[in-house]
C-alpha positions as CSV (number, residue, x, y, z in Angstrom):
1,Y,-20.2,-9.1,48.3
2,I,-21.4,-5.5,49.0
3,Y,-23.8,-3.9,46.6
4,F,-24.6,-0.2,46.4
5,F,-27.9,1.3,45.2
6,S,-28.9,4.7,43.8
7,S,-32.0,5.0,46.0
8,K,-33.8,3.5,48.9
9,E,-36.5,2.1,46.7
10,N,-33.9,0.2,44.6
11,K,-32.4,-1.3,47.8
12,E,-35.8,-2.5,49.0
13,T,-36.6,-4.0,45.6
14,F,-33.2,-5.9,45.7
15,M,-33.9,-7.2,49.1
16,K,-37.1,-8.8,48.0
17,N,-35.4,-10.9,45.3
18,P,-31.6,-10.6,45.3
19,I,-31.0,-13.7,43.2
20,K,-32.9,-12.1,40.3
21,Y,-30.6,-9.1,40.2
22,I,-27.3,-10.9,40.9
23,R,-27.7,-13.4,38.1
24,Q,-27.5,-11.1,35.2
25,P,-24.7,-10.2,32.7
26,K,-22.0,-7.9,34.0
27,P,-22.4,-4.3,32.8
28,K,-20.2,-3.4,29.9
29,P,-17.1,-1.3,30.9
30,A,-17.5,2.4,31.0
31,V,-16.0,4.2,28.1
32,P,-14.7,7.8,28.4
33,V,-16.3,9.7,25.5
34,K,-15.1,13.0,23.9
35,I,-17.8,15.0,22.2
36,A,-18.1,18.5,20.9
37,I,-21.0,20.9,20.4
38,V,-20.9,23.8,18.0
39,G,-23.5,26.2,16.7
40,P,-24.3,29.9,16.2
41,P,-24.8,32.2,19.2
42,K,-28.0,31.6,21.2
43,S,-28.4,28.1,19.7
44,G,-28.2,26.4,23.1
45,K,-24.7,24.9,23.0
46,T,-23.9,25.6,26.6
47,T,-27.3,24.4,27.8
48,V,-26.9,21.0,26.1
49,A,-23.3,20.7,27.2
50,E,-24.0,21.5,30.8
51,K,-27.0,19.1,31.0
52,F,-25.0,16.3,29.4
53,A,-22.1,16.9,31.7
54,S,-24.3,17.0,34.8
55,V,-26.3,13.9,34.1
56,Y,-23.4,11.7,33.0
57,G,-20.6,13.2,35.1
58,L,-18.6,14.4,32.1
59,L,-16.4,17.5,32.2
60,R,-17.8,20.5,30.3
61,L,-14.9,22.3,28.8
62,S,-14.9,25.6,26.8
63,M,-11.8,27.1,25.5
64,G,-12.0,29.8,28.2
65,D,-12.3,27.0,30.8
66,A,-9.2,25.3,29.5
67,I,-7.1,28.5,29.6
68,R,-8.3,29.3,33.1
69,L,-7.5,25.8,34.2
70,V,-3.9,26.2,33.1
71,L,-3.6,29.7,34.6
72,N,-5.0,28.5,38.0
73,N,-3.4,25.0,38.3
74,Q,-0.1,25.6,36.6
75,P,0.6,29.4,37.0
76,E,4.4,29.0,36.8
77,S,4.5,26.8,33.7
78,E,5.9,28.2,30.4
79,L,2.4,27.9,28.8
80,A,0.7,29.8,31.6
81,L,3.3,32.6,31.5
82,T,2.9,32.9,27.7
83,L,-0.9,33.1,28.1
84,K,-0.6,35.8,30.8
85,W,1.7,37.8,28.5
86,H,-0.9,37.8,25.7
87,L,-3.8,38.6,28.1
88,H,-2.0,41.4,29.9
89,K,-1.3,43.0,26.5
90,G,-5.0,42.8,25.7
91,L,-4.4,40.4,22.9
92,T,-6.4,37.4,21.8
93,V,-4.8,34.1,22.8
94,P,-3.4,32.5,19.6
95,D,-5.0,29.2,18.4
96,E,-1.8,27.4,18.9
97,L,-1.6,28.3,22.6
98,A,-5.3,27.6,23.1
99,I,-4.9,24.1,21.7
100,Q,-2.0,23.5,24.1
101,A,-4.2,24.6,27.0
102,L,-7.0,22.3,25.8
103,D,-4.5,19.4,25.6
104,V,-3.4,20.0,29.2
105,A,-7.0,20.3,30.4
106,L,-7.9,17.0,28.8
107,M,-5.4,15.3,31.1
108,N,-7.9,15.8,33.9
109,H,-8.9,12.6,35.6
110,M,-12.6,13.2,34.7
111,C,-11.7,13.3,31.0
112,N,-9.9,10.0,31.2
113,T,-12.5,8.2,33.2
114,T,-15.9,9.5,32.2
115,G,-15.3,11.9,29.3
116,V,-15.5,15.5,28.2
117,V,-17.9,17.8,26.4
118,I,-16.1,20.5,24.4
119,D,-18.4,23.5,24.2
120,G,-18.3,25.7,21.1
121,Y,-15.0,24.5,19.6
122,P,-13.7,24.3,16.8
123,V,-15.1,27.3,14.8
124,T,-12.4,27.8,12.1
125,R,-10.6,25.5,9.7
126,K,-7.2,26.4,11.2
127,Q,-8.4,25.2,14.6
128,V,-9.5,21.9,13.1
129,N,-6.0,21.4,11.7
130,L,-4.4,22.2,15.1
131,L,-6.8,19.7,16.8
132,E,-5.8,17.1,14.3
133,S,-2.1,17.7,14.8
134,A,-2.6,17.4,18.6
135,R,-4.7,14.2,18.0
136,I,-7.8,15.7,19.7
137,I,-10.6,14.2,17.7
138,P,-14.1,14.1,19.3
139,V,-16.0,10.8,18.6
140,K,-19.0,12.9,17.8
141,I,-19.5,16.6,16.9
142,F,-23.0,18.0,17.1
143,E,-23.9,21.1,15.1
144,L,-26.9,23.0,16.4
145,E,-28.4,24.4,13.2
146,M,-30.3,27.7,13.3
147,D,-30.8,30.7,11.1
148,A,-30.0,34.4,11.9
149,K,-33.6,35.3,12.4
150,E,-34.0,32.9,15.3
151,V,-30.6,34.1,16.8
152,F,-31.9,37.6,17.1
153,R,-35.3,36.5,18.3
154,R,-33.7,34.5,21.2
155,A,-31.4,37.4,22.0
156,L,-34.4,39.7,22.3
157,L,-36.2,37.2,24.6
158,D,-33.0,37.1,26.8
159,K,-32.9,40.9,27.0
160,E,-36.4,40.9,28.4
161,S,-35.2,38.5,31.1
162,T,-33.2,40.4,33.8
163,N,-31.5,37.2,34.7
164,R,-29.8,36.7,31.4
165,S,-29.2,40.2,30.0
166,S,-25.6,40.7,28.8
167,H,-23.6,43.2,26.8
168,S,-22.7,40.4,24.4
169,D,-26.3,40.2,23.4
170,S,-26.2,43.4,21.4
171,S,-27.4,43.0,17.8
172,Q,-24.1,44.2,16.4
173,I,-22.0,41.7,18.3
174,L,-24.4,38.9,17.6
175,A,-24.4,39.7,13.9
176,I,-20.6,39.6,13.8
177,K,-20.4,36.3,15.7
178,N,-23.1,34.7,13.5
179,S,-21.4,36.0,10.3
180,C,-18.0,34.6,11.4
181,Y,-19.6,31.2,12.4
182,K,-21.4,30.9,9.0
183,Q,-18.2,31.8,7.1
184,H,-16.2,28.8,8.5
185,I,-18.7,26.1,9.4
186,D,-19.2,24.7,5.9
187,A,-15.5,23.9,5.6
188,I,-15.4,22.3,9.1
189,R,-18.5,20.2,8.4
190,T,-17.2,19.0,5.1
191,Y,-13.8,18.0,6.6
192,Y,-15.2,16.0,9.5
193,K,-17.9,14.3,7.4
194,K,-15.2,13.2,4.9
195,E,-12.4,12.3,7.2
196,H,-14.1,10.9,10.3
197,Q,-17.9,10.6,9.6
198,N,-18.5,12.0,13.2
199,W,-20.6,15.1,12.3
200,C,-24.2,15.2,13.3
201,V,-26.5,18.1,12.4
202,I,-29.4,18.8,14.9
203,D,-32.3,21.2,14.3
204,A,-31.9,23.8,17.0
205,F,-35.5,25.0,16.4
206,Q,-36.7,22.0,18.4
207,S,-37.3,22.0,22.1
208,K,-34.3,21.5,24.5
209,W,-35.8,18.1,25.5
210,W,-35.9,17.0,21.9
211,I,-32.4,18.1,21.3
212,W,-31.2,16.5,24.5
213,K,-32.8,13.2,23.5
214,K,-31.3,13.3,20.0
215,V,-27.8,14.0,21.4
216,L,-28.2,11.2,23.9
217,Q,-29.2,8.7,21.2
218,E,-26.3,9.5,19.0
219,V,-23.8,9.3,21.9
220,Q,-25.3,5.9,23.1
221,V,-24.7,4.5,19.6
222,V,-21.1,5.6,19.6
223,V,-20.5,4.3,23.1
224,K,-22.0,0.9,22.2
225,E,-19.7,0.7,19.1
226,I,-16.7,1.4,21.2
227,Q,-17.7,-1.1,23.9
228,I,-18.2,-3.8,21.2
229,Y,-14.8,-2.9,19.8
230,L,-13.1,-3.3,23.2
231,E,-14.9,-6.6,23.9
232,R,-13.9,-8.1,20.5
233,I,-10.3,-7.0,20.8
234,R,-10.1,-8.4,24.4
235,E,-11.4,-11.8,23.0
236,G,-8.8,-11.8,20.2
237,K,-11.4,-11.2,17.5
238,A,-11.4,-8.6,14.7
239,A,-13.3,-5.4,15.4
240,S,-14.6,-2.5,13.3
241,I,-12.8,0.8,13.8
242,A,-15.3,2.9,11.9
243,D,-16.3,5.1,14.9
244,L,-12.9,5.4,16.6
245,C,-11.8,8.6,14.8
246,I,-8.3,7.2,14.0
247,T,-5.9,9.8,12.6
248,P,-4.2,9.2,9.2
249,E,-0.8,9.0,10.9
250,E,-1.9,6.3,13.3
251,L,-3.5,4.4,10.4
252,Q,-0.2,4.4,8.5
253,C,1.7,3.2,11.5
254,R,-0.5,0.3,12.2
255,L,-1.4,-0.9,8.7
256,G,-1.2,-4.7,8.3
257,E,0.6,-6.8,5.7
258,F,-1.7,-5.8,2.9
259,G,-1.3,-2.0,3.3
260,Q,-4.5,-0.4,2.1
261,Y,-5.4,-3.2,-0.3
262,C,-8.5,-5.3,0.6
263,P,-7.3,-8.7,2.0
264,V,-10.7,-10.3,1.3
265,S,-10.8,-9.5,-2.4
266,L,-7.2,-10.6,-2.8
267,A,-7.9,-13.9,-1.0
268,E,-11.2,-14.8,-2.7
269,K,-10.9,-13.2,-6.2
270,G,-7.2,-12.5,-6.6
271,E,-8.0,-8.9,-7.2
272,L,-5.9,-5.9,-6.0
273,V,-8.5,-3.5,-4.7
274,D,-6.8,-0.4,-3.6
275,C,-8.8,1.2,-0.7
276,S,-6.6,4.2,-0.4
277,V,-8.8,6.1,-2.9
278,T,-10.9,7.0,0.1
279,S,-9.8,8.2,3.5
280,S,-12.9,6.8,5.1
281,L,-12.6,4.0,7.7
282,Q,-16.2,2.8,7.3
283,F,-15.0,-0.6,6.1
284,A,-11.9,-0.9,8.2
285,A,-11.1,-3.3,11.0
286,E,-8.4,-4.1,13.6
287,F,-7.0,-7.6,14.1
288,R,-4.0,-8.6,16.1
289,G,-2.9,-5.0,16.6
290,H,-3.0,-4.2,12.8
291,Y,-5.5,-2.3,10.7
292,Y,-7.0,-3.6,7.5
293,K,-9.3,-1.8,5.0
294,M,-12.0,-3.6,3.0
295,A,-13.6,-2.7,-0.3
296,S,-17.3,-2.9,0.9
297,Q,-19.6,-3.9,3.7
298,E,-19.8,-7.5,2.4
299,E,-16.0,-7.9,2.6
300,L,-15.9,-6.3,6.0
301,A,-18.5,-8.8,7.3
302,K,-16.5,-11.7,6.0
303,F,-13.3,-10.4,7.6
304,L,-15.0,-9.8,11.0
305,S,-16.4,-13.4,11.0
306,R,-13.1,-15.2,10.0
307,P,-10.2,-12.8,10.0
308,E,-7.5,-15.4,10.4
309,V,-8.3,-16.8,7.0
310,Y,-7.4,-13.6,5.2
311,V,-4.2,-12.7,6.9
312,P,-0.8,-14.5,7.1
313,P,0.0,-17.3,7.6
314,L,-3.4,-18.7,6.2
315,A,-3.9,-16.0,3.5
316,P,-3.8,-17.8,0.1
317,H,-2.3,-14.8,-1.8
318,P,0.4,-12.5,-0.3
319,L,0.5,-8.9,-1.5
320,P,3.1,-8.4,-4.2
321,P,6.1,-6.3,-3.4
322,P,5.7,-2.5,-4.0
323,D,7.7,-2.6,-7.3
324,M,5.3,-5.2,-8.7
325,L,2.1,-3.3,-7.9
326,P,0.3,-1.3,-10.7
327,K,0.5,2.5,-10.3
328,K,-1.7,5.1,-11.9
329,L,0.0,7.8,-14.0
330,T,-1.1,11.3,-15.0
331,A,-0.7,12.6,-18.5
332,A,2.3,14.6,-17.4
333,E,4.0,11.6,-15.9
334,V,3.4,9.6,-19.0
335,K,5.1,12.3,-21.1
336,A,8.0,12.5,-18.6
337,L,8.7,8.8,-19.3
338,F,9.7,9.5,-22.9
339,P,11.3,7.7,-24.8
340,L,9.5,4.8,-23.1
341,S,6.5,4.0,-25.3
342,A,3.1,2.5,-24.4
343,E,2.5,-1.2,-24.7
344,M,0.3,-2.5,-27.4
345,Q,1.0,0.6,-29.4
346,G,-1.3,2.6,-27.2
347,Y,-4.4,0.4,-27.7
348,C,-6.5,-0.4,-24.6
349,P,-5.6,-4.0,-23.4
350,V,-8.8,-4.3,-21.3
351,T,-11.1,-3.5,-24.2
352,Y,-9.2,-5.8,-26.4
353,L,-9.2,-8.8,-24.1
354,D,-12.8,-8.3,-22.9
355,G,-13.8,-8.0,-26.6
356,K,-12.4,-11.5,-27.2
357,Q,-9.4,-10.1,-29.0
358,R,-11.4,-9.3,-32.1
359,Y,-10.4,-6.7,-34.7
360,K,-13.2,-4.4,-33.7
361,A,-12.0,-4.4,-30.0
362,L,-8.8,-2.6,-30.9
363,V,-9.6,0.8,-29.4
364,P,-6.9,3.5,-28.9
365,G,-6.4,4.5,-25.3
366,N,-6.6,7.9,-23.7
367,I,-3.4,9.3,-22.2
368,E,-5.5,10.6,-19.2
369,Y,-6.1,7.0,-18.2
370,A,-2.6,5.4,-17.9
371,A,-0.9,3.0,-15.5
372,K,2.6,1.6,-15.0
373,Y,3.1,-2.1,-14.3
374,Q,6.4,-4.0,-14.3
375,D,8.2,-1.0,-15.9
376,K,5.7,-0.9,-18.7
377,V,3.2,1.8,-19.6
378,Y,-0.4,0.9,-20.5
379,I,-3.0,3.4,-21.8
380,F,-6.8,2.7,-21.4
381,E,-10.0,3.8,-23.1
382,S,-11.7,5.0,-19.9
383,E,-11.5,5.3,-16.1
384,E,-13.5,2.1,-15.8
385,K,-11.0,0.1,-17.9
386,L,-8.1,1.6,-15.9
387,L,-9.7,0.4,-12.6
388,K,-10.3,-3.0,-14.0
389,F,-6.6,-3.3,-15.0
390,M,-5.5,-2.1,-11.5
391,R,-7.4,-5.0,-10.0
392,L,-6.1,-7.7,-12.3
393,P,-3.0,-6.5,-14.0
394,E,-1.6,-10.0,-14.7
395,K,-4.6,-10.8,-16.7
396,Y,-4.1,-7.9,-19.2
397,C,-0.4,-7.4,-19.2
398,N,0.9,-10.0,-21.7
399,L,-1.4,-9.5,-24.7
400,K,-0.1,-9.5,-28.3
401,L,-1.5,-7.4,-31.1
402,P,-2.7,-9.0,-34.4
403,R,-0.7,-8.4,-37.6
404,K,-3.5,-6.3,-39.1
405,L,-4.2,-3.1,-37.2
406,P,-6.9,-0.5,-37.8
407,P,-5.8,2.5,-39.9
408,I,-4.6,5.5,-38.0
409,K,-7.4,8.0,-37.6
410,E,-5.9,11.4,-38.1
411,P,-8.0,14.6,-38.4
412,M,-7.9,16.2,-41.8
413,L,-8.6,19.9,-42.5
414,L,-11.5,20.7,-44.8
415,T,-9.3,23.0,-46.9
416,A,-6.8,20.1,-47.5
417,L,-9.4,18.1,-49.4
418,P,-9.5,18.0,-53.3
419,L,-11.9,20.4,-55.0
420,A,-14.6,17.7,-55.5
421,G,-14.2,16.5,-51.9
422,Y,-14.3,20.1,-50.6
423,L,-17.5,20.9,-52.5
424,E,-19.1,17.7,-51.3
425,Q,-18.3,18.3,-47.6
426,A,-18.7,22.0,-47.6
427,I,-21.4,23.4,-50.0
428,A,-23.1,20.3,-51.5
429,T,-26.3,20.8,-49.5
430,S,-26.5,24.5,-50.1
431,L,-25.8,24.1,-53.8
432,I,-28.6,21.5,-54.1
433,K,-31.0,23.9,-52.4
434,A,-30.0,26.7,-54.8
435,L,-30.4,24.6,-57.9
436,N,-33.8,23.4,-56.6
437,E,-34.9,27.0,-56.2
438,V,-33.7,27.9,-59.8
439,G,-35.8,25.0,-61.1
440,C,-38.9,26.0,-59.2
441,L,-38.8,29.8,-59.9
442,K,-37.2,29.8,-63.4
443,P,-35.9,33.4,-63.0
444,K,-35.0,35.7,-66.0
445,F,-33.2,38.9,-65.5
446,P,-33.7,41.7,-68.2
447,F,-31.0,41.9,-70.8
448,L,-29.3,38.6,-69.6
449,S,-29.4,35.1,-71.0
450,V,-31.1,32.3,-69.2
451,K,-27.8,30.7,-68.4
452,K,-26.3,33.9,-66.9
453,T,-29.5,34.5,-64.9
454,A,-29.4,31.0,-63.4
455,L,-25.7,31.4,-62.4
456,L,-26.4,34.9,-60.9
457,F,-29.4,33.5,-58.9
458,V,-27.4,30.6,-57.6
459,A,-24.5,32.9,-56.6
460,C,-26.9,35.2,-54.7
461,H,-28.6,32.3,-53.1
462,L,-25.3,30.8,-51.8
463,K,-24.2,34.3,-50.6
């Protein structure tokens, strides 16, 4: 065998004891990574991107680089001609064309072998949507966080340096760039945190060495997860797909026999736990080319250790057909089903059964918490009871009401009460106070009897 070394010192060390260095585990396969770095102007995006690209051999790619690559390497292509038309007119390249140029640039052999660092993109919500439609999802996006005061301070320092002075460093242009960035970054951050959990905020006030070390640590964690995924899939085992940034379309195409229901909960507890309520893939795994979503970390660990037990043909409980699965209903959907009436006369079946079918457990349901199961409508007391029914619908669907039911509680207007009831509910307290004052003060108006004086005093007191 022939061995190559990075330096003469390493070669000499190897020559002294070659067996020591030959008998070691083979290195894990290199994984091409796709990361992005965003931040306000002067935050150090390009500095970090260039260092990362130079040290690890990745391709640093800004949107301008992608457009220039298309114009230089494919000048006669339809995309290049369209880009030239916009540029010759003095127009800004539309986001749609910019994404196409980026997609072409990502076909570079460096991007497919070592990886790419996308510098300063995306910066608007529209660009995020276009990247998603093109299936360009970085495994990690780093946001260099810095306030406006620091932006202008760094710009002033750059102006004092003749090597880095630029017309784009004017305070007006920097203020506009920073304002546009701040306007869109919150929506972008929220989206990626919710959909892909690949967003990492880094304090740009720190030194460039600290920032570089932080970025390197985060990337190493992601690369390690991807390497573990590839190894487990190669060995025929189940592997977590939490850090792979899988698109919703790809997830739907490769869902397993249980759809988005947890196979572990169905196998061990017989519960239908619908994991589609969240788009996160934190508890998702791949096995035999299919994706499965679990309810929690505990279920995911069980699935990764023995996946064959929870999928066909060894799975103890198959998923019911779609028409036999419970479905949540909104209040409008419940009303649209008229004249179909709710089961159990609208009482909550979960509360009734969990209350040991006692008379006091007959609680009317709320139309906001409704579900349809086997062409029947059920109404529940709360969201908690609804979720309980969705997990075990067979347990609560065949209940029968007792002969004696609680009286219907209908609101009654105060003015509809009899006179005695109206006085009791409306002015009893005030009247008692007035009579108490009459007894204490014993008023007597001139030229009026005691009786008329007392009545007049009570009337004034009530008024």
